[in-house]
C-alpha positions as CSV (number, residue, x, y, z in Angstrom):
1,X,0.0,0.0,0.0
2,X,1.1,3.6,-0.6
3,X,2.1,5.8,2.3
4,X,-0.6,8.2,1.1
5,X,-3.8,6.2,0.7
6,X,-5.8,9.3,0.1
7,X,-3.9,10.2,-3.1
8,X,-5.9,10.2,-6.3
9,X,-4.6,9.0,-9.8
10,X,-6.1,9.5,-13.2
11,X,-5.3,7.0,-16.0
12,X,-6.4,7.8,-19.5
13,X,-6.9,5.0,-22.0
14,X,-7.9,2.9,-19.0
15,X,-10.6,0.9,-20.8
16,X,-8.3,-2.0,-21.7
17,X,-4.7,-3.0,-22.2
18,X,-1.9,-1.1,-20.6
19,X,-4.2,1.6,-19.2
20,X,-6.4,-1.0,-17.4
21,X,-3.3,-2.8,-16.0
22,X,-1.9,0.5,-14.7
23,X,-5.2,1.5,-13.1
24,X,-5.5,-1.8,-11.4
25,X,-1.9,-1.7,-10.1
26,X,-2.3,1.8,-8.7
27,X,-5.5,0.8,-7.0
28,X,-3.7,-2.1,-5.4
29,X,-1.0,0.4,-4.3
30,X,-3.7,2.3,-2.4
31,X,-4.6,5.1,-4.8
32,X,-8.1,6.1,-5.6
33,X,-8.3,5.9,-9.4
34,X,-10.2,7.8,-12.1
35,X,-10.3,5.6,-15.2
36,X,-10.9,7.6,-18.3
37,X,-11.5,6.4,-21.8
38,X,-13.6,6.8,-24.9
39,X,-14.9,3.3,-24.0
40,X,-17.5,4.0,-21.4
41,X,-18.3,0.4,-20.8
42,X,-14.7,-0.5,-20.3
43,X,-13.9,2.1,-17.7
44,X,-17.1,1.6,-15.8
45,X,-16.5,-2.1,-15.6
46,X,-12.9,-1.5,-14.6
47,X,-13.9,0.9,-11.8
48,X,-16.6,-1.5,-10.6
49,X,-14.0,-4.3,-10.3
50,X,-11.7,-2.1,-8.3
51,X,-14.5,-1.1,-5.9
52,X,-15.5,-4.7,-5.6
53,X,-11.9,-5.4,-4.3
54,X,-12.3,-2.7,-1.7
55,X,-10.7,0.2,-3.6
56,X,-12.0,3.5,-4.7
57,X,-12.5,4.3,-8.4
58,X,-14.7,6.0,-10.9
59,X,-15.0,5.4,-14.6
60,X,-15.6,8.4,-16.9
61,X,-16.1,8.4,-20.6
62,X,-14.4,11.2,-22.6
63,X,-12.6,12.2,-25.7
64,X,-9.2,13.5,-24.5
65,X,-9.0,15.6,-27.6
66,X,-11.9,17.8,-26.4
67,X,-11.0,20.5,-23.9
68,X,-14.5,20.8,-22.4
69,X,-14.8,17.0,-21.9
70,X,-11.4,16.9,-20.3
71,X,-12.2,19.7,-17.9
72,X,-15.5,18.0,-17.0
73,X,-13.9,14.6,-16.5
74,X,-11.1,15.9,-14.2
75,X,-13.6,17.9,-12.2
76,X,-15.8,14.9,-11.7
77,X,-12.8,12.8,-10.5
78,X,-11.9,15.6,-8.1
79,X,-15.4,15.9,-6.7
80,X,-15.9,12.1,-6.3
81,X,-12.4,11.0,-5.2
82,X,-10.4,14.0,-4.3
83,X,-7.7,16.2,-5.8
84,X,-5.9,14.2,-8.6
85,X,-2.2,14.5,-8.1
86,X,-1.1,11.5,-10.3
87,X,-1.7,11.5,-14.0
88,X,-0.9,8.7,-16.4
89,X,-1.3,9.9,-20.0
90,X,-1.8,6.6,-21.8
91,X,-4.6,7.2,-24.2
92,X,-3.6,6.4,-27.8
93,X,-4.6,5.2,-31.2
94,X,-2.9,3.9,-34.3
95,X,-3.7,4.7,-37.9
96,X,-0.8,2.9,-39.5
97,X,0.1,3.4,-43.2
98,X,3.1,4.2,-45.4
99,X,3.6,7.9,-45.9
100,X,2.3,8.0,-49.5
101,X,-0.9,6.3,-48.4
102,X,-1.5,8.2,-45.2
103,X,-4.4,10.7,-45.1
104,X,-4.5,14.0,-43.3
105,X,-7.2,12.4,-41.0
106,X,-4.8,9.6,-40.1
107,X,-2.2,12.2,-39.1
108,X,-4.5,14.5,-37.3
109,X,-6.3,11.8,-35.3
110,X,-3.1,10.2,-34.0
111,X,-1.4,13.5,-33.1
112,X,-4.6,14.8,-31.6
113,X,-5.2,11.9,-29.2
114,X,-1.5,11.5,-28.1
115,X,-0.2,15.0,-28.0
116,X,-3.2,17.3,-27.7
117,X,-4.9,14.9,-25.4
118,X,-1.9,14.7,-23.1
119,X,-1.6,18.5,-23.2
120,X,-5.2,19.0,-22.3
121,X,-5.1,16.4,-19.5
122,X,-1.9,17.7,-18.0
123,X,-3.0,21.3,-18.1
124,X,-6.1,20.4,-16.2
125,X,-4.4,18.1,-13.6
126,X,-1.5,20.4,-12.9
127,X,-3.9,22.8,-11.2
128,X,-4.3,20.3,-8.5
129,X,-0.7,19.2,-8.4
130,X,0.7,22.6,-8.0
131,X,-1.8,23.5,-5.4
132,X,-0.9,20.3,-3.4
133,X,2.8,20.9,-4.0
134,X,3.1,17.2,-5.0
135,X,2.5,15.3,-8.2
136,X,3.5,12.6,-10.6
137,X,3.1,12.6,-14.4
138,X,3.8,9.5,-16.4
139,X,3.5,9.8,-20.2
140,X,3.4,6.7,-22.5
141,X,5.9,7.0,-25.4
142,X,7.1,4.0,-27.4
143,X,10.1,2.5,-29.1
144,X,8.4,3.7,-32.3
145,X,9.6,7.1,-31.3
146,X,13.0,5.9,-32.7
147,X,11.3,5.3,-36.1
148,X,9.1,2.5,-37.4
149,X,8.0,1.8,-40.9
150,X,4.4,2.5,-41.6
151,X,4.0,4.7,-38.5
152,X,5.2,8.2,-39.4
153,X,2.2,9.7,-37.5
154,X,2.6,7.4,-34.4
155,X,6.4,7.8,-34.4
156,X,6.1,11.6,-34.5
157,X,3.5,11.5,-31.7
158,X,5.5,9.3,-29.4
159,X,8.7,11.3,-30.0
160,X,6.7,14.4,-29.2
161,X,5.7,12.8,-25.9
162,X,9.3,12.6,-24.9
163,X,9.9,16.3,-25.5
164,X,6.6,17.1,-23.8
165,X,7.8,15.1,-20.8
166,X,11.2,16.8,-20.5
167,X,9.6,20.3,-20.6
168,X,7.0,19.4,-18.0
169,X,9.8,18.2,-15.7
170,X,11.5,21.6,-16.1
171,X,8.4,23.7,-15.6
172,X,6.8,21.7,-12.8
173,X,9.8,20.6,-10.8
174,X,9.6,23.6,-8.4
175,X,6.2,22.4,-7.3
176,X,7.5,18.9,-6.4
177,X,5.9,17.5,-9.5
178,X,7.9,14.9,-11.5
179,X,7.3,13.9,-15.1
180,X,8.7,10.8,-16.8
181,X,8.0,8.8,-19.9
182,X,7.7,5.1,-20.3
183,X,8.6,3.8,-23.9
184,X,7.3,0.3,-24.3
185,X,8.5,-2.1,-26.9
186,X,6.3,-5.0,-28.1
187,X,3.5,-5.4,-25.5
188,X,0.8,-8.0,-26.0
189,X,-2.4,-6.1,-26.2
190,X,-5.5,-5.8,-28.3
191,X,-3.7,-3.2,-30.4
192,X,-0.8,-5.5,-31.3
193,X,-3.3,-8.3,-31.9
194,X,-5.0,-6.0,-34.4
195,X,-1.7,-5.3,-36.1
196,X,-1.1,-9.1,-36.5
197,X,-4.6,-9.5,-38.0
198,X,-4.0,-6.6,-40.4
199,X,-0.8,-8.2,-41.8
200,X,-2.3,-11.6,-42.0
201,X,-0.5,-13.4,-39.2
202,X,-1.9,-15.3,-36.2
203,X,-1.2,-13.4,-33.0
204,X,0.8,-16.3,-31.6
205,X,3.1,-16.3,-34.6
206,X,3.4,-12.5,-34.5
207,X,4.4,-12.7,-30.8
208,X,6.9,-15.5,-31.5
209,X,8.5,-13.6,-34.3
210,X,8.8,-10.5,-32.1
211,X,10.2,-12.4,-29.1
212,X,12.9,-13.9,-31.3
213,X,14.3,-10.4,-31.8
214,X,14.2,-9.4,-28.1
215,X,17.1,-10.2,-25.8
216,X,15.0,-11.6,-23.0
217,X,13.2,-13.8,-25.6
218,X,9.7,-12.8,-24.7
219,X,7.2,-10.0,-25.5
220,X,6.1,-7.7,-22.8
221,X,2.8,-7.6,-21.0
222,X,0.7,-4.7,-19.7
223,X,1.8,-5.6,-16.2
224,X,5.5,-4.9,-17.2
225,X,4.4,-1.3,-17.8
226,X,2.2,-1.1,-14.7
227,X,5.1,-2.2,-12.5
228,X,7.3,0.7,-13.7
229,X,4.4,3.2,-13.5
230,X,3.9,2.1,-9.9
231,X,7.4,3.0,-9.0
232,X,7.5,6.2,-10.9
233,X,4.5,7.6,-9.1
234,X,5.9,6.6,-5.7
235,X,7.6,8.8,-3.1
236,X,10.7,6.8,-3.7
237,X,11.0,8.1,-7.3
238,X,10.9,11.8,-6.3
239,X,14.4,12.5,-7.6
240,X,13.7,11.0,-11.0
241,X,12.2,13.4,-13.5
242,X,12.5,14.2,-17.2
243,X,13.5,10.7,-18.1
244,X,12.5,8.3,-20.9
245,X,12.7,4.7,-19.8
246,X,12.5,2.0,-22.5
247,X,10.7,-1.1,-21.4
248,X,11.6,-3.4,-24.3
249,X,13.4,-6.4,-23.0
250,X,16.7,-5.1,-24.2
251,X,18.6,-1.8,-24.9
252,X,17.3,0.9,-27.1
253,X,19.2,4.0,-28.3
């Protein structure tokens, strides 16, 4: 359990996958958790499961790309659970294609959810963090930030998350707020399963092919990311800020 059981965390993209795993881990650490996602059913079920285990949680549907919805969602979490001082910017989408096939909508949608969504969420939550003089921000980047064929939009967004993180660390540090980024490699989620389906491979074969290229010889799981997020939002991580940590089963440049 956390030393501060009254602390409140918000996790975006918490309807499934990495976001759901992080929300569950923070709840087990003692945080009250606001689960936010476009998928209303997913976050409500996730919140109900946390409450059933004795935790505190609320599920709120929103589009992180809409400032009014972001403000309303964060306000609701604050009213129902307390001042949110931990923010996990995890919401994301993919619209993969080669550059010459990529549409403006493919570009705008991905950059909007990842970058504008994280900006809007952070701008709203920092009001509470700076007032409380304590906060933790964890942004989800990706190894795709280093470049990945067919993902010029996603790569740009995830690289942008790293610059966003470093600047937050500089601006918010004096308020005892840290900001760090987690950059996952191959994580077995619905999103990677969809990629396998799109290229005509079974998910098991897709994972096996990926694992063969990873030094630890396995693909990652959402819990691998949740474990690191748990540490980064703890009091013990108070002198770690502005960092990008690759969670990929091996070194990344």
